[in-house]
Every structure is written in structure tokens, then in C-alpha cells.
VEXDREN-2710 file (C-alpha; in Angstrom, 1 decimal):
% VEXDREN-2710
k/r/px/py/pz
1/MET/0.0/0.0/0.0
2/GLY/3.1/2.3/-0.1
3/TRP/3.7/5.2/2.2
4/PRO/1.2/6.7/4.6
5/TYR/-1.2/9.1/2.8
6/ILE/1.0/9.3/-0.4
7/GLY/0.7/5.5/-0.9
8/GLU/2.1/4.6/-4.3
9/THR/1.0/7.8/-6.1
10/LEU/4.5/9.0/-7.0
11/LYS/5.5/5.5/-8.3
12/LEU/2.5/5.4/-10.6
13/TYR/2.8/8.9/-12.0
14/THR/6.6/9.2/-12.4
15/GLN/7.4/5.9/-14.2
16/ASN/6.2/3.9/-17.1
17/PRO/2.7/2.8/-16.0
18/ASN/3.3/-0.5/-17.9
19/SER/6.1/-1.3/-15.4
20/PHE/3.9/-0.3/-12.4
21/PHE/1.0/-2.5/-13.5
22/ALA/3.1/-5.5/-14.8
23/ASN/5.2/-5.8/-11.7
24/ARG/2.2/-6.0/-9.4
25/GLN/0.3/-8.3/-11.8
26/LYS/3.2/-10.6/-11.9
27/ARG/3.3/-10.8/-8.1
28/TYR/-0.4/-10.8/-7.2
29/GLY/-2.4/-11.8/-10.3
30/HIS/-4.8/-9.8/-12.4
31/ILE/-6.5/-8.2/-9.4
32/PHE/-4.5/-6.4/-6.7
33/LYS/-4.7/-3.6/-4.2
34/THR/-2.7/-0.4/-3.9
35/HIS/-3.1/3.2/-2.6
36/ILE/-3.0/6.2/-4.9
37/LEU/-4.1/9.9/-4.6
38/GLY/-5.2/9.4/-1.0
39/CYS/-7.5/6.4/-1.7
40/PRO/-7.2/2.6/-1.1
41/CYS/-7.7/1.0/-4.5
42/VAL/-8.2/-2.4/-6.2
43/MET/-6.8/-2.6/-9.8
44/ILE/-8.3/-5.1/-12.3
45/SER/-6.4/-6.1/-15.4
46/ASN/-8.5/-8.6/-17.4
47/PRO/-11.4/-7.8/-19.8
48/GLU/-14.0/-10.0/-18.3
49/ALA/-13.5/-8.6/-14.8
50/ALA/-13.5/-5.0/-16.2
51/ARG/-16.8/-5.7/-18.0
52/ILE/-18.3/-6.8/-14.7
53/VAL/-17.3/-3.6/-13.0
54/LEU/-18.3/-1.3/-15.9
55/VAL/-21.3/-3.0/-17.4
56/THR/-22.9/-6.1/-15.9
57/GLN/-22.6/-5.2/-12.2
58/ALA/-22.2/-1.4/-12.8
59/HIS/-24.8/-0.7/-10.0
60/LEU/-22.3/-2.0/-7.4
61/PHE/-19.5/0.4/-8.6
62/LYS/-20.4/4.0/-8.9
63/PRO/-18.2/6.3/-11.0
64/THR/-15.9/8.4/-8.9
65/TYR/-12.7/10.2/-8.7
66/PRO/-10.5/11.1/-5.7
67/PRO/-12.2/14.0/-3.7
68/SER/-9.6/16.5/-4.9
69/LYS/-10.5/15.9/-8.5
70/GLU/-14.3/16.0/-7.8
71/LYS/-13.8/19.4/-6.1
72/MET/-11.8/20.7/-9.1
73/ILE/-14.2/19.5/-11.8
74/GLY/-17.3/20.1/-9.8
75/PRO/-19.4/17.6/-7.8
76/GLU/-22.5/17.9/-10.1
77/ALA/-20.6/16.7/-13.2
78/LEU/-21.9/13.8/-15.1
79/PHE/-18.8/11.6/-14.3
80/PHE/-19.6/11.3/-10.6
81/HIS/-23.2/10.1/-10.7
82/GLN/-25.4/7.2/-11.5
83/GLY/-29.1/6.5/-11.6
84/ALA/-31.8/8.9/-12.8
85/TYR/-29.7/12.1/-12.5
86/HIS/-26.9/10.5/-14.6
87/SER/-29.3/9.2/-17.2
88/ARG/-30.9/12.6/-17.7
89/LEU/-27.6/14.4/-17.9
90/LYS/-26.0/11.9/-20.2
91/LYS/-28.9/12.4/-22.7
92/LEU/-28.4/16.1/-22.6
93/VAL/-24.6/15.9/-23.0
94/GLU/-24.9/13.2/-25.7
95/ALA/-27.4/15.4/-27.6
96/SER/-24.7/17.9/-28.3
97/LEU/-22.0/15.2/-29.1
98/LEU/-23.8/12.7/-31.2
99/PRO/-22.8/12.4/-34.9
100/SER/-26.1/14.1/-35.9
101/ALA/-25.1/17.1/-33.8
102/ILE/-21.4/17.4/-34.5
103/ARG/-21.5/16.8/-38.3
104/GLY/-22.3/20.5/-38.6
105/LEU/-19.1/21.4/-36.7
106/VAL/-16.8/20.2/-39.6
107/PRO/-16.5/23.7/-41.2
108/GLU/-15.7/25.3/-37.8
109/ILE/-13.2/22.7/-36.9
110/GLN/-11.6/23.0/-40.3
111/GLN/-11.4/26.8/-39.8
112/ILE/-9.5/26.2/-36.6
113/VAL/-7.1/23.8/-38.4
114/LEU/-6.5/26.3/-41.2
115/ARG/-5.8/29.0/-38.7
116/PHE/-3.2/26.9/-36.9
117/LEU/-1.3/25.2/-39.6
118/PRO/0.2/28.2/-41.4
119/THR/1.6/29.5/-38.1
120/TRP/3.5/26.2/-37.7
121/GLU/5.2/26.3/-41.2
122/ASN/9.0/26.5/-41.2
123/THR/9.1/26.6/-37.4
124/THR/9.8/24.2/-34.6
125/ILE/6.7/23.6/-32.5
126/ASN/6.1/21.7/-29.2
127/THR/3.5/19.3/-30.6
128/LEU/1.8/18.6/-27.3
129/GLN/1.3/22.3/-26.5
130/GLU/0.0/23.1/-30.0
131/MET/-2.3/20.2/-29.9
132/LYS/-3.6/21.4/-26.5
133/ARG/-4.4/24.8/-28.1
134/TYR/-6.2/23.1/-31.0
135/ALA/-8.1/20.7/-28.8
136/PHE/-9.1/23.5/-26.4
137/ASP/-10.5/25.6/-29.3
138/VAL/-12.6/22.6/-30.5
139/ALA/-13.8/22.0/-27.0
140/MET/-14.9/25.6/-26.7
141/ILE/-17.0/25.3/-29.8
142/SER/-18.6/22.0/-28.6
143/ALA/-19.2/23.5/-25.2
144/PHE/-20.4/27.0/-26.0
145/GLY/-21.3/27.1/-29.7
146/HIS/-20.6/30.4/-31.3
147/LYS/-18.5/32.4/-28.9
148/ARG/-17.1/35.8/-28.1
149/ASP/-13.3/36.0/-27.9
150/ASP/-13.2/38.1/-24.7
151/GLU/-15.4/35.5/-22.9
152/MET/-13.3/32.6/-24.2
153/ASN/-9.9/34.2/-23.3
154/GLU/-10.9/34.6/-19.7
155/ILE/-12.2/31.0/-19.5
156/LYS/-9.0/29.8/-21.2
157/GLN/-6.7/31.5/-18.7
158/LEU/-8.6/30.2/-15.7
159/TYR/-8.8/26.7/-17.1
160/GLN/-5.0/26.6/-17.7
161/CYS/-4.4/27.5/-14.0
162/LEU/-6.9/24.8/-13.0
163/GLU/-5.2/22.2/-15.2
164/LYS/-1.8/22.8/-13.6
165/GLY/-3.1/21.8/-10.2
166/TYR/-5.3/19.0/-11.4
167/ASN/-2.8/16.2/-10.9
168/SER/-0.8/17.8/-8.0
169/MET/-0.9/16.5/-4.5
170/PRO/-4.2/17.8/-2.9
171/ILE/-2.5/20.1/-0.4
172/ASP/-4.7/23.2/-0.1
173/LEU/-2.1/25.6/1.3
174/PRO/-1.2/29.0/-0.1
175/GLY/1.5/28.7/-2.8
176/THR/0.7/25.1/-3.8
177/PRO/-0.5/24.3/-7.3
178/PHE/-3.6/22.8/-5.8
179/HIS/-4.5/26.0/-3.9
180/ARG/-4.0/28.1/-7.0
181/ALA/-6.1/25.7/-9.0
182/MET/-9.0/25.8/-6.5
183/LYS/-8.9/29.6/-6.6
184/ALA/-9.1/29.5/-10.4
185/ARG/-12.0/27.0/-10.1
186/LYS/-14.0/29.4/-8.0
187/GLN/-13.4/32.3/-10.5
188/LEU/-14.2/30.0/-13.4
189/ASN/-17.5/29.1/-11.7
190/GLU/-18.3/32.8/-11.3
191/THR/-17.4/33.5/-15.0
192/LEU/-19.7/30.7/-16.2
193/ARG/-22.6/31.7/-13.9
194/ARG/-22.3/35.2/-15.4
195/LEU/-22.3/33.8/-18.9
196/ILE/-25.3/31.6/-18.1
197/GLN/-27.2/34.6/-16.6
198/GLU/-26.4/36.8/-19.7
199/ARG/-27.7/34.1/-22.0
200/ARG/-30.8/33.6/-20.0
201/GLU/-31.6/37.3/-19.6
202/ASN/-31.2/37.8/-23.4
203/ASP/-33.4/34.7/-24.0
204/GLU/-30.5/33.4/-26.1
205/THR/-29.5/29.9/-25.1
206/GLY/-27.0/29.6/-28.0
207/GLY/-25.5/26.4/-29.3
208/GLY/-23.2/23.7/-28.0
209/LEU/-23.5/21.9/-24.7
210/LEU/-24.3/25.0/-22.8
211/GLY/-27.2/25.7/-25.1
212/ASN/-28.6/22.2/-24.6
213/LEU/-28.3/22.5/-20.8
214/LEU/-29.9/25.9/-20.7
215/ARG/-32.8/24.7/-22.9
216/ALA/-33.3/21.8/-20.5
217/LYS/-33.9/24.3/-17.7
218/THR/-37.2/25.4/-19.3
219/HIS/-38.6/21.9/-18.9
220/LYS/-39.6/21.3/-15.3
221/VAL/-38.7/17.6/-15.3
222/ASP/-35.1/18.4/-16.4
223/HIS/-34.6/21.5/-14.2
224/LEU/-30.9/22.2/-13.8
225/SER/-29.3/24.6/-11.4
226/ASP/-26.6/27.0/-12.5
227/SER/-24.0/25.0/-10.6
228/GLN/-25.1/21.8/-12.3
229/ILE/-24.7/23.5/-15.7
230/ALA/-21.3/25.0/-14.9
231/ASP/-19.9/21.7/-13.5
232/ASN/-20.9/19.8/-16.6
233/VAL/-19.5/22.4/-19.0
234/ILE/-16.2/22.3/-17.1
235/GLY/-16.3/18.5/-17.0
236/VAL/-16.7/18.2/-20.8
237/ILE/-13.8/20.6/-21.4
238/PHE/-11.6/18.6/-19.1
239/ALA/-12.6/15.4/-20.8
240/ALA/-12.1/16.8/-24.3
241/HIS/-8.8/18.7/-23.9
242/ASP/-5.7/17.0/-22.5
243/THR/-6.5/13.4/-23.6
244/THR/-7.2/14.4/-27.2
245/ALA/-4.0/16.5/-27.4
246/SER/-1.9/13.7/-26.0
247/VAL/-3.4/11.2/-28.6
248/LEU/-2.7/13.6/-31.4
249/THR/0.9/14.0/-30.3
250/TRP/1.4/10.3/-30.4
251/VAL/-0.3/10.1/-33.9
252/LEU/2.4/12.5/-35.2
253/LYS/5.1/10.5/-33.5
254/TYR/4.0/7.2/-34.9
255/LEU/3.5/8.5/-38.4
256/HIS/6.9/10.2/-38.2
257/ASP/8.5/6.9/-37.2
258/ASN/6.6/4.9/-39.9
259/GLY/7.3/6.6/-43.2
260/ASP/5.6/4.1/-45.4
261/LEU/2.4/4.4/-43.3
262/LEU/2.6/8.2/-43.5
263/GLU/2.7/8.0/-47.3
264/ALA/-0.2/5.5/-47.4
265/VAL/-2.3/7.9/-45.2
266/THR/-1.3/10.8/-47.4
267/ARG/-2.5/8.8/-50.5
268/GLU/-5.8/8.2/-48.9
269/GLN/-6.2/11.9/-48.0
270/ASP/-4.9/13.1/-51.4
271/ALA/-7.7/11.1/-53.1
272/ILE/-10.3/12.8/-50.8
273/GLN/-8.7/16.2/-51.5
274/SER/-8.8/15.6/-55.3
275/ARG/-12.5/14.8/-55.1
276/ILE/-13.2/17.9/-53.0
277/ILE/-11.3/20.1/-55.5
278/GLU/-13.1/18.5/-58.4
279/GLU/-16.5/19.1/-56.8
280/ASN/-15.5/22.7/-55.8
281/ARG/-16.4/22.3/-52.1
282/ARG/-14.8/21.9/-48.7
283/LEU/-14.1/18.9/-46.5
284/ALA/-17.5/17.6/-45.2
285/TRP/-18.7/15.1/-42.6
286/ASP/-19.2/12.4/-45.3
287/ASP/-15.5/12.6/-46.3
288/THR/-14.5/11.8/-42.8
289/ARG/-16.6/8.6/-43.0
290/HIS/-14.3/7.4/-45.9
291/MET/-10.9/7.5/-44.3
292/PRO/-10.5/3.8/-43.3
293/LEU/-6.7/3.8/-43.0
294/THR/-6.5/7.1/-41.1
295/THR/-9.2/5.8/-38.8
296/ARG/-7.2/2.6/-38.1
297/VAL/-4.1/4.7/-37.4
298/ILE/-6.1/6.6/-34.7
299/GLN/-7.4/3.3/-33.3
300/GLU/-4.0/1.8/-33.1
301/THR/-2.7/5.0/-31.4
302/LEU/-5.5/4.8/-28.9
303/ARG/-4.4/1.3/-28.1
304/ARG/-0.7/1.7/-28.2
305/ALA/-0.5/5.0/-26.3
306/SER/-3.4/4.1/-24.0
307/ILE/-3.5/7.7/-22.7
308/LEU/-6.1/6.8/-20.0
309/SER/-4.4/4.0/-18.1
310/PHE/-7.6/3.3/-16.0
311/THR/-10.9/4.7/-14.8
312/PHE/-12.1/5.2/-11.3
313/ARG/-15.1/3.4/-9.8
314/GLU/-16.1/3.0/-6.1
315/ALA/-17.7/0.1/-4.4
316/VAL/-21.1/1.2/-3.1
317/GLN/-21.3/-1.7/-0.7
318/ASP/-19.0/-4.5/0.5
319/VAL/-18.5/-6.7/-2.6
320/GLU/-17.3/-10.3/-2.9
321/PHE/-15.4/-10.1/-6.2
322/GLU/-12.4/-12.5/-6.5
323/GLY/-11.9/-11.7/-2.9
324/TYR/-13.3/-9.0/-0.7
325/ILE/-13.6/-5.3/-1.7
326/PRO/-14.7/-3.1/1.2
327/LYS/-17.4/-0.4/0.7
328/GLY/-15.8/2.9/-0.3
329/TRP/-12.7/1.5/-1.9
330/LYS/-11.8/2.6/-5.4
331/VAL/-11.9/0.0/-8.2
332/LEU/-9.8/0.7/-11.3
333/PRO/-10.2/-1.3/-14.5
334/LEU/-6.8/-1.1/-16.2
335/PHE/-7.4/-0.2/-19.8
336/ARG/-3.7/0.1/-20.6
337/THR/-2.9/-3.4/-19.3
338/ILE/-5.7/-4.9/-21.4
339/HIS/-4.6/-3.0/-24.5
340/HIS/-1.0/-4.2/-24.1
341/SER/-1.8/-7.8/-23.5
342/ALA/-0.3/-10.2/-26.1
343/ASP/-3.3/-12.5/-25.5
344/PHE/-5.5/-10.0/-27.3
345/PHE/-3.1/-8.0/-29.4
346/PRO/-0.1/-10.0/-30.7
347/GLN/3.2/-8.1/-30.5
348/PRO/1.5/-5.4/-28.4
349/GLY/4.6/-3.2/-28.5
350/LYS/4.5/-2.9/-32.3
351/PHE/2.5/-0.1/-34.0
352/ASP/0.4/-1.9/-36.5
353/PRO/-2.9/-0.3/-37.7
354/SER/-3.7/-3.4/-39.8
355/ARG/-4.7/-5.3/-36.6
356/PHE/-7.9/-3.2/-36.7
357/GLU/-8.9/-4.6/-40.2
358/VAL/-10.7/-7.2/-38.0
359/ALA/-12.7/-6.1/-35.0
360/PRO/-10.9/-6.8/-31.7
361/ARG/-12.4/-9.3/-29.3
362/PRO/-15.2/-7.8/-27.2
363/ASN/-14.1/-5.8/-24.1
364/THR/-10.4/-5.8/-25.1
365/PHE/-10.4/-2.3/-26.9
366/ILE/-11.9/0.2/-24.6
367/PRO/-10.1/3.6/-25.0
368/PHE/-13.4/5.5/-24.2
369/GLY/-14.5/3.2/-21.4
370/ASN/-17.5/0.9/-21.5
371/GLY/-21.1/0.7/-20.4
372/VAL/-23.4/3.6/-19.4
373/HIS/-20.4/5.7/-18.3
374/SER/-18.4/5.4/-21.5
375/CYS/-17.2/8.7/-22.9
376/PRO/-20.0/10.6/-24.7
377/GLY/-17.5/12.6/-26.7
378/SER/-15.7/9.8/-28.5
379/GLU/-17.1/10.8/-32.0
380/LEU/-16.1/14.4/-31.6
381/THR/-12.5/13.4/-30.6
382/LYS/-12.2/11.2/-33.7
383/LEU/-13.7/13.9/-35.9
384/GLU/-11.2/16.6/-34.8
385/MET/-8.3/14.2/-35.4
386/LEU/-9.5/13.2/-38.9
387/VAL/-9.9/16.9/-39.9
388/LEU/-6.5/17.8/-38.6
389/LEU/-4.8/14.8/-40.2
390/HIS/-6.5/15.5/-43.6
391/HIS/-4.9/18.9/-43.9
392/LEU/-1.6/18.1/-42.2
393/THR/-0.7/15.1/-44.2
394/THR/-1.7/16.6/-47.6
395/THR/0.2/19.9/-47.0
396/TYR/3.0/19.4/-44.5
397/ARG/5.8/17.1/-43.2
398/TRP/7.4/17.1/-39.8
399/GLN/10.8/16.1/-38.5
400/VAL/11.4/15.4/-34.8
401/VAL/14.0/17.8/-33.3
402/GLY/16.6/16.3/-30.9
403/ASP/17.4/12.7/-30.3
404/GLU/15.5/12.0/-27.1
405/ASP/13.1/9.2/-27.7
406/GLY/11.6/8.6/-24.3
407/ILE/8.3/9.1/-22.7
408/GLN/7.3/11.5/-19.9
409/TYR/4.4/11.2/-17.6
410/GLY/2.5/14.2/-16.4
411/PRO/0.2/12.4/-15.8
412/PHE/-0.7/11.2/-19.3
413/PRO/2.2/9.4/-21.2
414/VAL/3.5/11.6/-24.0
415/PRO/6.7/11.7/-26.0
416/LYS/9.7/13.4/-24.2
417/LYS/9.5/17.2/-24.1
418/GLY/6.1/17.2/-25.8
419/LEU/7.6/16.0/-29.2
420/PRO/9.4/19.1/-30.7
421/VAL/9.1/18.9/-34.5
422/LYS/10.1/21.1/-37.4
423/ILE/7.2/21.6/-39.8
424/THR/7.8/22.2/-43.5
425/SER/5.6/22.3/-46.5
426/TYR/5.1/19.0/-48.4
427/LYS/6.4/19.0/-52.0
428/LYS/4.4/16.4/-53.9
END
């Protein structure tokens, strides 16, 4: 269980998570206990057991995060609930993230891409930081719909402060990252409440998730308080930002390291671009449905990088489950360990998109979770990756700067130093 209070938190977040999980799995089997982020935990590393926790016996394991993370995102956010409140909220959140809702975002996402790419040309960029900027702008559109820049800049600054403290030790003393983040969270709440009030007074709900949640307030059965709306908007931004940026950083790394694959993806995207030029139009939703190789590259990146190593659940009562799990303990299905198992993915260390030409065995590929609490924004994430990769591969090439080839953890695994690359135009 590690040190008092700290447990094994530092070991988990400062080393290769594969080593952390594999060492314990080897000693104790596919279910073992530990102590991270101030909580006693049980970790589960086989797909059948993960399905029991996430799907078939989900009522025994409520979604949860450590108290520090609940405070920071907001206790009314979708992630932390189950039952009727969760079902109602998930419908409202999904309504703004289903394919039928996001297909209309393609022009706006494309506009963001075309604003970013020219600023990268002939410069060295920090891939992770640039992808964070891109993913944040897409998250803003999905959360707020059409937006005013002054509102968004204030929200962006507060969010960045919040993000810095999100994975710090939860010590709420002046000067600590956690304390600064909690101050930013309070200010962010006030900013969002003001924005909600303005939209309501002007009888202008607007688009995006915020618009959906505000419209729900007019129906008595779905009455949502301002704090419920604010917590869920912040929650969706959290879910849509860091993880997407980390995956995109790995996509660029894997394509850089596999030149033949990059050229094959480029040929696929060139064919789409030729059709677009011939028909005198712009990239559309239907085009993104005809990118099979690029889609497999994204799938294999999600598996190989496994940005989310696990998800948090909490036993709502004492549970007999391959041993005894006390009420209140966290239960963590280990997505990363399942994705990196040779039993389900031969040569798991190899980057091989062709493995997704055949659907993986059920419950072995779960980058967006599983069951009623799976990520509602998975389609938006894939869409923003496809739009970026279409324009990037057909117009530019990138060369990694420096010779460091390691991984850093903070907390998501990303290439060392955020993958600095030199971007140049692509001469066909």
C-alpha cells in the first residue's frame, strides 16, 4: 500500500505505467490492491472482470474520482453520478455530441485547423502544447457554440491554471498548485454563472452543450441549477482537452516513425482532397466517414499509447469479487494493461494499424470506457483528429528535433519534451 497518505502515487505517476502494473500483476495476479491519490484501490487487469465492473454489475460500482478531482471539476458533473440524474444528464450531453449534432461542426473545426497550420510552417513547434491549443478551441465550440473571444480568453486563462493543479498532491495551502487551481476553479464558476445569466436574460440559449443544458432548464422535469450546468460544462472541457491533445501528439510521433504508413495515409487523404477540388467544395462530414486507413491509425494510437491507463469506480457496498472489496474502496479497471496484452493484441509493442482490419475481441479495446459511463465525446474526438490529419498530411511534413526518444508522464504518457518537431511544406 506504499507510504502513509501518499501511498504509491509517486511511483505510478513518475514511471512507465506498464512497469507499475506489470510488476504487481506478476506478483499478485490480475486483481491487486494499492493506494493512490489518497485512496485505497483495487486494480483489475482482465477484460471479463473489467466488464463486470463497468457493465454487468455497474450498479455496485459508482463512478468516482478522488475527492480532490471532484472538487476541481465540480461535484455535479456527469462523471460522478449514477441513476436517474446521470441518465438525464447523459442524454443532454450526448445530444450535443452525437454524430447528428457534430456533423455541422466540420466547417468550424476546419477553420481552426486552417488558422493553426500556417503558423507552424517552417518553425519548430512543441507538438503537445500546440495540440492542446487546438483541442481547447474545438472543446470551446462544442461547449459554447458560437463564442465571443473576450469570454473565451478569460475562460481559457482560468482553465490553464486549473489544469496545472489537477494532478498535483491535494494540499490546499497558499502557494501550492492545488491551492491556486482551487482559486481558479472558483473564479471559473463565477465567470460561467455570469455567462449563463447573460444568455438567460437575453433569452438566447445559444449552441453547444451550454445551449442544450440551458434549454433543459425550461422543462420542469429536467430542471438544472446554474452550478449543475457549470460543473458539466467544465467537465466536458476537461474530458475533451488533455487526452485528445496527447493522442494527437502520439499520432504524429507514430506517423513520423513509420514513413511508409505516413505515405499511405497521405495517398488516402490526397484522393479525398482531389475529389473535393473536383466538386468545388470543402471537407465535409461524409468525407471523414471514408478514411479507413487514417481511422485505423487513430485506433492503433489509442491502443498503443493508452492515454487513459484506467478509470475510477467506487464500491457502493461490501463486494465479494475475486476476494473482498470493502465499501468505499476505489476499483480501477486497467485499460492500458488490457490494450497491451499479447493475448488480445499479438506483438503489443508494435505499432500496427492493420490489426484493426478485423474487429478486436469484445471488451479488449476500450479507450473510451464501456457501459453507461463510457465517454460521450468519442465521436467528436475522432472527428477533430481526422480533420487535422487530412490537412496536415496533404500539405506538410514534420521532423522530430533532438534525439530524445523517451516518454514523460504528467500524468498522461506523452513523448519526451512534448515532441518538438520542425514543420515544413510538403512538396508532392
